[in-house]
C-alpha positions in Angstrom: 208.2 79.3 -159.7 205.4 76.6 -158.2 206.9 76.7 -154.7 206.1 80.5 -154.7 202.0 79.4 -155.3 202.9 78.0 -151.7 204.1 80.5 -149.6 201.5 82.0 -147.5 201.5 85.9 -146.6 199.8 87.2 -143.5 198.6 90.4 -142.4 199.3 91.5 -139.0 197.6 94.8 -138.1 196.9 95.5 -134.3 197.3 99.5 -134.8 195.0 100.7 -137.9 197.3 101.6 -140.6 200.7 100.2 -139.1 201.8 96.4 -138.9 203.4 93.8 -140.8 203.5 90.9 -143.6 204.6 87.9 -142.6 205.5 85.6 -145.0 205.9 81.9 -144.3 207.4 79.3 -146.8 206.4 76.0 -147.3 209.7 74.1 -146.6 210.3 75.3 -143.3 212.4 78.2 -143.8 211.9 81.0 -141.0 209.4 83.6 -141.6 210.6 87.0 -143.2 208.6 90.3 -141.7 208.0 93.6 -143.7 206.8 95.9 -141.7 204.8 99.0 -142.8 203.3 102.7 -141.7 200.8 103.7 -143.6 201.1 107.4 -142.0 204.3 108.7 -143.1 204.4 111.5 -140.0 204.6 108.5 -137.8 207.5 106.3 -139.6 210.0 106.1 -136.8 212.3 104.1 -138.5 213.9 104.6 -142.1 213.2 101.0 -143.0 209.4 101.2 -142.6 207.2 100.9 -146.3 203.7 101.7 -146.8 201.4 98.7 -147.0 201.6 98.3 -150.6 205.4 98.3 -151.2 205.8 96.2 -148.1 203.1 93.7 -149.7 205.0 94.1 -153.0 208.5 93.0 -151.1 206.6 90.1 -149.6 205.1 88.9 -152.8 208.7 88.8 -154.2 211.2 88.0 -151.2 214.7 87.0 -152.6 215.8 83.2 -151.6 217.5 82.8 -148.4 
């Protein structure tokens, strides 16, 4: 579990309350992105989550 401590989670938010969390891995794997939209009325795609749920998924990504 020590490898998970080296994972970086970077929040990208160009528009307020809309953006993504980028999960960067220390071993060179490709980054994984989780997209969020905190205003439910603006969610145009069903895979968009609110930021709290999105960050939770980013903190425990499945191994690839």
